N, C-alpha and C positions, 0 to 999 in steps of 0.2 A: 443569502446566508453561510452557503460557503466559505466566504472570504473571513466569515467574523467567526466562526464556530470553534472554540476552543478547546480541549479536556486535560483534565487533572494529569499531571505531572507521570504521578505513576496508579496503578490498580490496586486498589485498597480492599480486605478482609471485610466482607458485610458481616457485622455480627445480628445473630437471630435473637432479640430479645423476648421475655416471654410473655410481655405485656402488647405483642405482638398482636391485633385481630385475625385468629384463624379461624377458617371455614374446612370443617371436613365435608369431604363430596358423600353424597347417598345414593344409594343403588343406581346406577344408570346415570352416576357424575364423573364427572373426570375432571382434570384441572389440567388444562390444555394451553398450549402457547409454546413460540420457537425457542423461547426461553426457557429454559429445564431448571432440576433440581438442581444438577450438576454444574451451570452456569452460580449457583451462588456461592461459590467457594471465592469468585473475587470480583469487585464489581467496580466499572470506573465509573468516574463523576463525568458527565458533559454537562456543556452549559456553554455561553457566551464569552465568559468572564465578566460579563454585567451583572448587576442584580435586575430581574427583569423577569416577566412572565412568560412562559413556557409551554406549548403543546408538544404531545408528545400520543406516538400511537403506534400499532400495526396493522396491515390488513391482510382478508381474507378474501380472496380469490373466488369468485363466483363457480356454483359446485364441488365445492372443495371433497375432497373423495374422502374425509374424517368427519367433517362437523358439517359440511352442508346441509344435512337436514337437522343439526340439532339445535339445542337452545341457550344463551347465555343468559345463566343466572345469576354469576358476579365474577367482579373481578381484585387479581391479586397484581398489588403496585410494592417494589421491594424500594427501599429507605435505608440508607446509610444510616447510624446514630448518630453522625455529626451537622447530619443535615435536616432530623425533625425539627430544632427549634426554628428553623431558616424557615420555615413553608406554611404558608397560607389559601386560602380561597381554592384549595384541591377539588377540583368537580372532575366527574368523568365523559365521556362523548363518546356519541356513534353517530356514522354517518357515513352515506352511502358514495359521496363527494369528499375530498378536505375541503373543510372548510375556512372560509376567511377570518371569520373570528366564531370562538366559542358557541355563540348565540344562535350562528347559523347551523348550528349538528343538528341532524334530524332528532335527536336523543343527548339530552346531556340531564348532570342530576349531581348538586351542589354535596358536598361531602364533610358534617358537621365533624367537628374534636377533632386534637392534634394526631397528625399518623406515628405511629413508633415504628422506632429500629424493625428493621427487617420484611416479612410479609405483612401486611395489612389487607386484608380480605374487605371487600364492601359487596351484599347483595344491590341489586337493579330495583328499584322500585317494580319499575315494569319489566319483566323479562322478554328480552329481544329474541325472537322465532327469526333462522336466519332465511330458510327457506331458498337456500342454493346462491340468496344473493351475493354479490361482490359487496364488502363494507369494511371500512375504518374504525375502530375501537382506542381508547387511548383515557390520557387523561390530560388536565391542565394545573399548573400549578404557578403561585408565587413564591418568589425565594431572594430573600436580602442575599443571598450567594450566587456567586460566579456560577454554581457548578451544580443544576437544582437535579439532573435526570441521571437516572443510573443505566446502565449497561455493560451485559459482561458477556463470555463466550467469546466463539468466533462469529464473524457474518455472516447473515443470511437473507436469504432475498423476502421482499416483503416484513420483515422484522423491525423495523426502525425508522420510521418518519418523524422527525423532529420541524418545529418551525414556530412561528410569532409573527401570521399573516400582520397585525394590528400595528406592529413596529418595522414594518417593511421588510419582515428576513426570507417571507414566504415560507415554504417546502421542502425540504429538503431531504430525499430517501438517502439514508448514513449506508447504505450495503454496496460494500466493497471498501467502505473508509477506513476501514480496521478499528472500530468504534464497537465491534459485535451488536448483543441484540438488544432491544429497549428488557430492561428486568419487570417485564409483564405479564401475566396468564388469565387467563378467562376460564369460568367453572361454568361448561358445559353439561347438558342434558340429552339425552339420545345420542350419543354420536356413532359411529360406526367404526369402530376398532378393535381388527381382532388381537388377542392373546398372542400368536408370533406376526410378526412381519418387521423385515427390514429389509432399507435401500438402501446406496452407493450413490453419491455424487462423479457426477462428469468428472474425470482427474486429468484434464488438459494435455499437453503434451511435454513429454520426459523425453532423456537422454540418457542413451548408454554405448559401450564400446564393442564391438566382433567380440566372442570370445566372454564378455562379461554380462554377469544377470543383473537385470535393471530394480532398480530400488525404488516401486512407486508409491507416493503417498495416495493412500486412495480414503475419503469421508464414508464411515459407515454411520448411518442413522434407525435408530430403535424405533419404529412407529406402530407396536404393538405394545400392550400394558404390559405383558411381562418383561421380565430384564433375560436381553440377550449376552449371553454365556458364548457362544460359538456361532460362526456361521462355515457354510460350507460353500466355494465357488469355483468358477469356471474362468478361463480365457479364452477367448477366440479372435483369430486373426482372421482380419477381412480377408476374403479368397482364397486362406490357406486353414489350418487344422485345431481343434479347438483342445484344450489342457484336459486332462483329465481329473475329477475333483479333487480339491485340497479343501484340508479344515482349517481355520484360524479360529484362537482364543480369543474373546475379546475383556474377559473377565465380568463382571455386574454392570451393562448396559443399562439404565433406567428410560425408560419411556419417554419417548422422544428426543432423547440426549443423542449427541452424535462425538463420534471418534476419531481420527485419522491414523490409521496404520501401514504399516508398508508393505507392502505384497510385490513378494520376486515376480517380474518379466525377464522371460528370456529374449535374450536376443537372436534377432532374425538373421541369417544367410548373408543377405543382399545388406549393402550397405543404405538405406533407404527408410522413407517414412512409412509407416505401416499403421490403416488403421484396427483400434483390439476395441474388443466389447470386455466387460469383466461381470459374470450375473453371479447374485447370490442365491443357489440352489435350495441351502436348506438351513435355518434357522435352531437352535438347538435342537438338529437333529429330525425336525420337522420340515417339512416341503414348504418353499419360501412361494407361495401360489400366484400374490398379486401380480399385475402387468407390467408394473414399472420396478421389477427387481434388478436389471441391468443397469451400467454406466459406462460412458463410453470418453475414449481419450483415443493419443499416439504414442508411439513409440518411434523414435529414429534411433537407428544403429549407425554409429560415425566410425570411419577408417579408423581417423588417430585422434587422441585427447587435443584438445588446443584450448592453454590457457587463457585465464579471464583477465581483465582489467574490469575492474567493477567500477559503476556509474555512482555519485552520492549526487541526490538534486534533494538538495535542502531549501526550504520554503517558507520564507523569513519578511522581515520592514521592520523600519524601525518605529513603527508606532504599536510591536507588539512587545508588550513588555516582559512576555517568559521567552521570548528568542534569542538573548544574551547564551540562552545555555547549549545553543544551535551555533553561534556564532563559536565558543569556546570546544563544542565536539567537533566543527567541523578545521580550526587550527589543529589540532588536537591529531587528529586523523592524519593530516599532510606531515606533521611533526614525525608520526610514525610508520608511515607509509609514504610519503614523497611522491613520485610519480607514477607510484602502482597503483594510485585508486584517480577517476577522475572525479573533479569535484567542481558541483557546478551549485551558485547559492541566485537563485531565483525570488527577485525582490517581488512584492506586493505593496500598494495602495503608497507608494516612497516614491522618491528623486529616482531610486534603483529600476524600479518596476519597468519590463520592457513589451512592446504588443505580443513579441515572438511568445513570451508563454502564456498570454492573458487568457488564452481558450482554455490552454489544457492547463493550468489552474483552475478556472470554474469549474470544469466538469471535471478534476479529480482529486482537488486539495479537499481533504474535509477541515484541517483546523490549522491553526499556525501557533506555534511553532511544528512543523513535520518534516520529514524525509521518505524520498523515494531509494530501497538501494538496487538498480536495473531495472526498476520498475515492477518489480517481484514479492518486495515487501516493505508496507507502509508503516515506517515505527517513526517514535520518538528521534528526535536528533541531538540528543546526551550523548558524550563518549564512550561511555560505557554500550548503549545499544547499537549506537556505529560500530563500534569496534567490533561488536561478536557480530554480525551479518558482515560486514566486511571480509570479515576471515572465512564466514562460511560460504561467501561471495567467490573469494578466491580458491577456495577448494574443489569448485566446482566445473563442469566442462562445459567448454563452447561451442555450437555446431558449424563454427566459422571464428578467424583470423581476421583483422582489420588493421590495415597499416595507413598513415596520417601523412603528406609533407603539406603544409601549408605556405602559401611565395606570397611577395606582395608580386601583384601584376606587373608597376611599375614604380617610379623612384618616387613619384609622390606618396605613397602607400595609402592610397582610396579605395583601393581594391583587393580582396584577396582571392587566392585560386587555393581552391582546395582540391588537391589529387589524393584520391583514396584508392586501393587496394583491398580487394576479399577473398578470403579464398575458404573455401567449403569441404567439408570433411563427409560430405555424403551427396548420392544424388534424387537429384527432384524434378520433375517435369511442371511443376505447377507451386513451385516457391515462393512465398509471400514476405524477401523483406526489402527494407527499406533504408536510407541515411539519411540524415540528419545532422545538421552544422549547429554550433555554439561557439561564438566569439567569449571566453571568461578575460575578465579582467583584475590583477590586483591591486591593491593601493588607492580605492577611491575613498574621495573624501569631499567634502561640500561644508558648507555653511548655513547656515536656519534653521530654524524649527525642526522643518522635515527630515533632517539630515542628524537630527536628534537624536539617540538610543533608546526608547524609552528600556526602564530597564523595574522589574517586580523583584528584582532578589536584596535592594538596597537592606543592608541590618538581616538579611536572612541566616548570617549563620558568618564563620568565619575558620579560612584556609581552605586546604584543596582547590582544584580548577576552577570554582567559581569565584575564589578569593576576592578579583579584583572586580568582580561583580556585586557581594555584598558590602565590600568599603566605597563605590562609587554611586553618587547619585542619582537620583527615579529618574533625570535625564543626563544622558551621557553626551556632550559632544568630543570634536575634534578627533574622531574613531577612524583609522582604516580599514574599509570594508574589502575582502579579499575572494575570490573565488568567485567575485558577479557576474553572471550573465549581463552582456551589454548589445548582445544581436545571436539572430539565432535565428533558423531555416529549416523549417517542416519538423519543426518541434514536434507536434501533435502522432505523425506516424509515419512520419518520415518524407523524403521526397520522391516523388513519380521516375520512375523509370532510372534511378542511382545503381539497382540491383537486378537485374534479368529474373525472370520469375523460370529459367532451365539454369542448374546449378548443376556442377559435375564436380565428385572428387578430387581434391589440389588443382583446380584450372581457373587460375587467378582472374578474378575479373575488375578492368578499370573504369573508373570514374573520375571527371572532372569539371570542376562546376567553379565561378566566378562569380563575388558577388560584391557590391559595390557600399564600401560604410560611409562616403562621401560625406552623407546629412545628419549621421549620427553623432551629437553631441554631449551624448554620455559618456562615449569613452574620452578617457584623459591623458592617458599615456600607452605610446601604443608599441613602447617597448614592454612593457609585463602584459601584454597581451596574450594568449595562448587559445589556441586554434583544437576543438574538441571536433571528433567524428562518432557518430553512437548510430550503430548497428542495429535495426531496432525490427522485429520480428511480428508483421502486421494482424499474426493467423491470433496471437493475444495478447499484443502491445507491449510487450515486456522488452528490454534492450538484452542483445544475447551477446555483444561485445562492445567496444570503444579502444577510440586512438587518440593521442593528444600530442601535439606537435606547440614548439614556438612558431614564428611567421618570419620568415627569412625572406633576403632577395633569393630573386630568380640564381638558378645555378647556384645555389652557397651551399655546398656537402655538407648536408645537417640531417637527420631522420629521426623522429622517433613514433617509430611503429609499435603496435599493442602486440597482447601475447601471440605466442604462434611464429615471431622475427624476433629478432634479437632490437633490446628495449633501451634506452639508455637509464641507467639508475639514478645519477647522481651528475652535480654539470659542476666545474668551481673553477673562480680564474687563476691565473698563472700563478699568483703567488697563493695558492692553495685555497682562498677564500668559497668559500659553499653558495651558490645561487642555486633559486628555484627555476629559471630558466637562463639559458645562452645569452649573455648580453653583447654588447657589439665588443668587438674587437678580438684575442683570441682565447677560446675558451678548450677547457679539458674537459671529457664528457668520458665517464667509465659506464663501459654496457652490462649488464646482462651475465655475459657469457664470461666475465672478469677483463676482456679486451681496453684498452684507453685509447683514446683518439682526441688530437688535436682540432679544432676547427674552429675556423675564423667566419665570424659574422660581421658584415660589413655597414 
């Protein structure tokens, strides 16, 4: 399912039409869902790209504190206006386990008539008593469109499952794939929902510098029936003090809606990692007495700022007709930033796919085309979106600098020696960092249908960055593919032992590893290879910094480190022609500090 799921290119506004069937709750009833009224402002269309029947649903865990003893009376399904004419065979289903097909569900109900744009409410013929059990509930629909399921807002656990088991796609939990929550709610009766109640989500790991206040993003969710206008909070440091209560204005946060706010955290005196607890003590001035009123995370106070080399991992395939926008996005990013950004095109399902990325794509990639920035942002690979997030990434700091020198082990160029140096800006006795290595090649070409790039942009417009693809055939041959990952090691979460668990401020750590590429038939031109080192934080799976380097003969005086060291900014031939990488012969290298070096590559 993961490799076949696609999403529409942009979020589109959902128009709520007067014709939509709407049920007004009676006393003791409330519309409940992970998807809230605030999420209706915009909705993504999700699907496989091909017309088919899809099942979608949400999961309610057992002993749910709000609705565990309630009864489900009706469901609400949101559809975009342009989709309603494509839909048929709409059904509701409820099941304690994800069903292999609609007929296997514990409860199913056919829905007659054509749905309207907006919110469509359907009473259950037989109300479902939850009785503190865990269960899935959702709908099944057939569509002549490739994108028939609506979602919106931010991702949330249990809020979006999708599949078509009878078509061999299986079920996929889409939490963490950047597709938001299923646009679906249930009408419950007998829920235990207080008037004022708010929670906060754990806020992960955050960085700040000595003497600087950190701005930590914390997500607040209103679980009470009254709108939340303000909260009062405290911040406790493990083994330390608790701040005085502070008030934070939120506006009108409606029931089951969430908002992410920036909360100021004071830096710690020591350059270390400290556990922090954020507690909501009051909501609208009323004590927030529920047990789960706290969120947890970490703050790392750094000795100095370490500039960042961002990493784009683009997920693509020649079979994917929307992937040309990723090809264009990656090329324009390279034109704009050059070697300031590491670019990796990870292919799947075509001749450029490699085993090193196979598991990572299956476990983490929700659709094609897509891309990750530093494994922190899951975004569309169009140039405008990539450019926005690259700028954000370049502005952030990193807990460490990393430099890389890649060398051929010997003259036959069948093995690469990766020499890396990391230097951290804080102290830790239990650090969880590791390094992964990737070889990237430019100019890959091939013949045959599997090398032909599918193109759904044919006749889609004119001009602009996509003009070539508008004018091209629906299947484009003869392309050169750049930034292609042709080999990799430790892609998922780095190589064991590549970084010590004990790190000290400004104390360099050296690591060297040799890998053979003698059996790699994908590599076409070794002079077009770039070596990449990714510094991965195993605590949250993010890439905190990176470095890239050409591969040179042993002893060659060339080095391409990342931020925190002097970095090659541009490369030229002796007669002034611009190069992407140093080539054999004399090269002119301009460094980021303005100096110019002459480097001979044999």
